[in-house]
matplotlib code that plots the C-alpha trace (Angstrom):
import matplotlib.pyplot as plt

x = [0.0, 1.4, 1.9, -0.9, -3.4, -2.3, -4.1, -2.2, -2.9, -1.5, 0.2, 2.6, 3.4, 4.2, 2.2, 1.8, 1.0, -1.7, -1.7, 2.0, 3.4, 6.7, 7.1, 9.3, 10.8, 9.5, 8.5, 5.1, 1.9, 2.6, 4.9, 2.2, 1.4, 4.5, 5.6, 4.5, 5.8, 6.0, 5.4, 9.0, 10.4, 11.1, 9.9, 9.2, 9.1, 8.0, 8.6, 7.9, 10.2, 10.3, 7.8, 5.2, 5.0, 7.6, 11.1, 9.9, 11.9, 10.4, 12.5, 12.1, 13.7, 13.8, 14.9, 15.3, 17.2, 18.8, 20.1, 23.9, 24.1, 21.7, 22.3, 24.6, 26.4, 23.4, 23.4, 21.5, 19.0, 18.3, 18.0, 15.5, 13.6, 10.5, 10.3, 10.8, 7.9, 5.7, 6.5, 5.8, 2.5, 1.3, 2.4, 2.2, 5.6, 6.2, 2.7, 2.9, 6.5, 7.0, 10.3, 11.5, 14.5, 15.6, 17.9, 20.0, 20.7, 22.6]
y = [0.0, 3.4, 6.0, 8.1, 5.2, 4.6, 6.3, 7.8, 6.5, 8.1, 5.6, 6.3, 9.8, 8.5, 8.6, 5.1, 4.5, 1.8, -0.5, -0.4, 1.2, -0.5, -3.7, -6.5, -8.8, -12.2, -14.9, -15.9, -14.2, -15.2, -12.2, -9.6, -7.2, -8.0, -4.4, -1.1, 2.1, 5.3, 8.7, 9.7, 6.9, 4.4, 0.8, -2.2, -5.6, -8.7, -12.2, -15.6, -18.3, -21.9, -24.7, -23.6, -22.6, -25.1, -24.0, -21.0, -17.8, -14.4, -11.9, -8.2, -5.7, -2.1, 0.7, 4.3, 6.9, 10.1, 13.1, 13.5, 15.7, 13.6, 11.8, 9.1, 8.7, 7.2, 3.6, 1.5, 0.2, 3.8, 5.1, 2.3, 2.4, 4.1, 1.6, -1.3, 0.0, 0.4, -3.1, -4.7, -2.8, -3.6, -7.3, -8.1, -9.7, -9.7, -10.9, -13.7, -14.9, -14.1, -12.6, -9.2, -9.1, -10.8, -13.8, -12.5, -8.9, -8.3]
z = [0.0, -0.8, 1.9, 0.3, 0.9, 4.5, 7.4, 10.3, 13.8, 16.9, 19.2, 22.1, 20.8, 17.3, 14.1, 12.6, 9.0, 9.0, 7.2, 7.0, 3.8, 4.5, 2.6, 3.6, 0.9, 1.4, -1.1, 0.2, 1.1, 4.7, 4.8, 4.4, 7.2, 9.1, 9.4, 10.8, 9.3, 11.4, 9.8, 10.7, 8.4, 11.2, 10.6, 12.9, 11.3, 13.2, 11.8, 13.2, 11.7, 12.4, 12.2, 14.6, 18.3, 19.6, 18.7, 16.7, 16.6, 16.9, 15.0, 15.6, 13.2, 14.1, 11.7, 12.7, 10.8, 12.1, 10.3, 9.8, 12.8, 14.9, 18.1, 16.8, 20.1, 21.9, 23.1, 20.6, 23.1, 24.2, 20.7, 19.8, 23.1, 21.7, 18.8, 21.2, 23.3, 20.3, 19.0, 22.4, 22.7, 19.2, 19.2, 22.9, 22.8, 26.6, 27.4, 24.8, 25.4, 29.1, 28.3, 29.4, 27.1, 23.9, 24.0, 21.1, 20.0, 16.8]

ax = plt.figure().add_subplot(projection="3d")
ax.plot(x, y, z, "-o")
ax.set_aspect("equal")
plt.show()
């Protein structure tokens, strides 16, 4: 869906484009509606990989850009904290997994 066709929804102090205008390159229709785009250009992508609920991996990709003279010295977790909060609120990650932190951060 193009940004012009998306509607803006206020959430946690951010404007979300719904449905997400941000596409994610996947080969099947199962990949549709995996992302949420924010009006500031940030993007949250949530993917479940694996064979089901046992042994599956939840992948959370967060993208945020900053201008050349932006706050590039911030700790990554601090810089992405608003996106992490939005992702958790939208997807209910903590409630569904019982985890307070990821097991792997790359």
